[in-house]
C-alpha positions as CSV (number, residue, x, y, z in Angstrom):
1,M,90.2,107.4,126.9
2,S,90.4,108.1,123.1
3,S,89.1,111.6,123.7
4,A,92.0,112.2,126.1
5,K,94.5,110.9,123.6
6,E,93.1,113.2,120.9
7,A,93.2,116.2,123.2
8,I,96.9,115.5,123.9
9,L,97.8,115.1,120.3
10,A,95.9,118.2,119.3
11,R,98.0,120.3,121.8
12,V,101.2,118.8,120.5
13,R,100.2,119.6,116.9
14,E,99.3,123.2,117.9
15,S,102.6,123.6,119.7
16,L,104.6,122.3,116.7
17,A,102.7,124.5,114.2
18,Y,103.4,127.7,116.1
19,N,106.9,126.6,117.4
20,Q,105.7,127.3,121.0
21,T,105.7,125.4,124.3
22,I,102.5,123.5,125.1
23,P,100.2,125.9,127.2
24,A,99.2,125.1,130.7
25,F,96.0,123.1,131.1
26,S,93.8,121.5,133.7
27,A,94.1,117.8,134.5
28,R,91.6,115.6,132.7
29,Y,92.0,112.9,135.4
30,E,92.9,114.2,138.8
31,S,93.8,110.9,140.4
32,A,95.4,107.7,139.2
33,L,93.7,105.7,141.9
34,K,90.1,104.4,141.7
35,L,89.2,104.8,145.4
36,D,86.0,103.7,147.0
37,Q,84.1,107.0,147.2
38,A,82.6,106.2,150.5
39,S,86.1,106.1,152.0
40,V,87.3,109.3,150.5
41,P,87.2,112.4,152.7
42,E,85.7,115.7,151.5
43,S,88.0,117.5,149.0
44,S,88.8,120.2,151.6
45,E,89.8,117.6,154.1
46,L,91.8,115.5,151.6
47,D,93.9,118.5,150.6
48,S,94.7,119.6,154.2
49,T,98.4,119.3,155.0
50,K,97.7,116.8,157.8
51,N,95.8,114.4,155.5
52,L,98.3,114.7,152.7
53,V,101.1,113.9,155.0
54,E,99.2,110.9,156.6
55,N,98.3,109.6,153.1
56,F,101.8,109.9,151.9
57,I,103.3,108.2,154.9
58,A,100.9,105.3,154.6
59,N,101.4,104.8,150.9
60,H,105.2,105.4,150.9
61,T,105.5,102.8,153.7
62,N,103.5,100.4,151.7
63,N,106.0,100.9,148.9
64,K,108.7,99.4,151.3
65,A,110.4,102.7,152.1
66,I,111.2,103.8,155.7
67,V,109.6,107.1,156.7
68,V,111.1,109.2,159.4
69,Q,109.4,112.3,160.8
70,A,111.4,115.4,161.8
71,T,111.2,119.2,161.8
72,K,113.4,121.8,160.1
73,D,115.3,122.2,163.4
74,T,115.8,118.5,163.9
75,L,116.6,117.5,160.3
76,T,120.3,117.1,160.9
77,N,119.7,115.0,164.0
78,A,117.2,112.8,162.2
79,V,119.7,112.1,159.4
80,Q,122.5,111.5,162.0
81,E,120.3,108.9,163.7
82,I,119.7,107.1,160.4
83,L,123.4,107.0,159.7
84,Q,124.2,105.8,163.2
85,Q,121.6,103.0,162.8
86,E,123.2,102.0,159.5
87,I,126.6,102.0,161.1
88,S,125.4,99.8,164.0
89,Q,123.7,97.4,161.5
90,G,126.8,97.2,159.3
91,G,125.3,99.1,156.4
92,I,128.1,101.5,156.5
93,T,131.4,101.7,158.5
94,Q,132.5,104.4,160.8
95,G,134.1,107.3,158.9
96,E,132.8,106.0,155.5
97,K,132.2,108.4,152.7
98,V,128.6,109.5,152.2
99,L,127.5,111.2,149.0
100,Y,125.2,114.2,149.1
101,N,123.8,116.7,146.6
102,P,124.8,120.3,147.2
103,D,121.1,121.4,147.3
104,I,120.1,119.4,150.4
105,A,118.4,121.4,153.2
106,F,121.1,121.2,155.9
107,K,124.9,121.3,156.1
108,A,126.3,117.8,155.6
109,Q,129.5,118.9,157.3
110,N,127.6,118.9,160.6
111,L,127.2,115.1,160.4
112,Q,129.4,113.0,162.7
113,G,130.9,109.6,162.1
114,I,131.0,109.8,158.3
115,T,132.9,111.7,155.6
116,P,130.5,113.8,153.6
117,I,131.3,114.0,149.9
118,A,129.6,116.6,147.7
119,Y,128.6,115.6,144.3
120,T,130.0,118.6,142.5
121,Q,132.1,117.1,139.7
122,S,131.3,115.1,136.6
123,V,130.9,111.3,136.8
124,D,134.0,110.8,134.8
125,S,136.2,112.7,137.2
126,M,134.6,111.0,140.3
127,R,134.0,107.6,138.8
128,T,136.5,105.7,141.0
129,E,135.1,107.3,144.1
130,L,131.4,107.3,143.3
131,F,131.0,103.6,142.7
132,H,132.5,102.8,146.1
133,I,130.0,104.9,148.1
134,S,127.2,103.0,149.7
135,T,124.9,105.8,150.9
136,S,123.6,109.1,149.5
137,I,121.5,112.0,150.7
138,V,119.1,113.6,148.1
139,Q,116.7,116.5,148.3
140,A,113.2,115.5,147.0
141,R,111.2,118.2,145.3
142,C,107.7,116.9,146.3
143,G,105.8,113.9,147.5
144,V,102.6,112.5,145.9
145,A,100.2,111.5,148.6
146,D,97.8,109.2,146.7
147,L,100.7,107.1,145.3
148,G,103.2,107.4,148.1
149,I,106.0,108.5,145.7
150,L,108.8,111.1,145.7
151,G,109.3,113.6,142.9
152,L,112.9,114.5,142.0
153,S,114.4,116.8,139.4
154,S,118.0,116.8,138.2
155,N,120.1,119.9,137.8
156,E,123.7,121.0,138.3
157,N,123.2,120.9,142.1
158,A,121.3,117.6,142.0
159,P,122.8,115.0,139.7
160,R,120.5,112.2,138.7
161,L,123.1,109.5,139.5
162,S,123.1,110.3,143.2
163,S,119.7,108.6,143.7
164,L,120.7,105.5,141.6
165,I,124.2,104.3,142.4
166,T,124.2,103.8,146.2
167,N,122.9,100.9,148.2
168,T,121.0,103.2,150.6
169,C,119.5,106.5,149.7
170,I,118.1,109.1,152.2
171,Y,115.6,111.5,150.7
172,L,114.7,114.8,152.4
173,L,111.1,116.0,151.9
174,P,109.4,119.1,153.3
175,K,105.9,118.3,154.4
176,A,104.6,121.5,152.8
177,S,105.8,120.0,149.4
178,I,103.4,117.0,149.6
179,V,100.7,117.3,146.9
180,R,97.6,115.3,146.2
181,N,98.3,113.5,142.9
182,I,100.9,113.0,140.2
183,F,99.6,115.8,138.0
184,D,100.1,118.3,140.9
185,G,103.5,116.7,141.5
186,I,104.7,117.4,137.9
187,E,103.4,121.0,138.0
188,F,105.1,121.5,141.4
189,I,108.5,120.3,140.0
190,K,108.1,122.4,136.8
191,S,107.4,125.5,138.9
192,Y,110.3,124.8,141.2
193,E,112.8,124.4,138.3
194,R,111.5,127.5,136.5
195,E,111.9,129.6,139.6
196,R,115.3,128.1,140.4
197,S,116.8,128.7,137.0
198,G,114.8,131.7,135.9
199,S,114.2,130.0,132.6
200,T,111.2,128.2,131.0
201,I,113.5,125.3,130.0
202,L,112.7,122.3,132.0
203,P,115.3,119.9,133.5
204,S,116.6,116.9,131.6
205,N,115.1,114.6,134.2
206,I,111.9,114.6,136.3
207,I,111.9,111.4,138.3
208,F,109.4,109.7,140.5
209,V,110.6,107.2,143.1
210,A,108.3,104.8,144.9
211,G,110.9,103.4,147.3
212,P,113.6,100.7,147.1
213,S,114.5,99.4,143.6
214,R,112.9,95.9,143.2
215,T,112.2,93.4,140.5
216,A,111.1,89.8,140.3
217,D,112.6,86.8,138.4
218,I,110.6,84.2,136.5
219,E,109.7,82.5,139.7
220,L,108.3,85.8,141.0
221,Q,110.9,86.1,143.8
222,T,111.3,89.8,144.6
223,V,114.8,91.0,144.5
224,F,115.8,94.5,145.9
225,G,118.5,96.8,144.6
226,V,118.8,95.7,141.0
227,H,118.2,99.0,139.4
228,G,118.8,101.4,142.3
229,P,119.1,101.6,146.1
230,R,118.2,98.5,148.0
231,K,117.0,100.6,151.0
232,T,115.5,104.0,151.1
233,Y,114.5,106.5,153.8
234,A,112.2,109.5,153.5
235,V,112.8,112.1,156.1
236,L,109.8,114.4,156.4
237,Y,110.3,117.8,158.0
């Protein structure tokens, strides 16, 4: 591990000396998990879209998130069904405001039974409204299969707060954006943001979300929703 540390510090020193960004490099460790090699499929099989999706679903579900499968054509209907379920269970009320980021993959105005509110203003100008909204819809950049986590990045069309302040958060994730490990996830998000902005400057936040926010008190009693949403959905399409 010390050799890995020295390699990282050497790159930082080199970058600072020449006032440059740190160059691209290959991952020293490809996976954060130590899996039983007998149970690991061949590399070509592990990287297939089908296996990446299956691994992500299994691990994200284990992280206490609710996974819903859809297609591009049925994405709006899938989100509509989640909202109707939340209404029937008392999570939200009929006609209630639902926050969404402007970069989500469908038109929020097509949703029925709720009032969609685009997060397009500063938190100061929307503060009174924001902190009374119970549900948000957020576009995920990628999924990391071996950890079952979602990768997010913040920008002007995807404020960071939208995935933090609501009681329930619905994440939208293209199946084609599921990658094998966290290194690939970081590289995926960096490439997305550079292409989106046309700049080499990275976003202020790259965030990985495992599922509902949870913590434990001194008696080891798990409590959900302390630092973020109490309930999360991941809609794969």
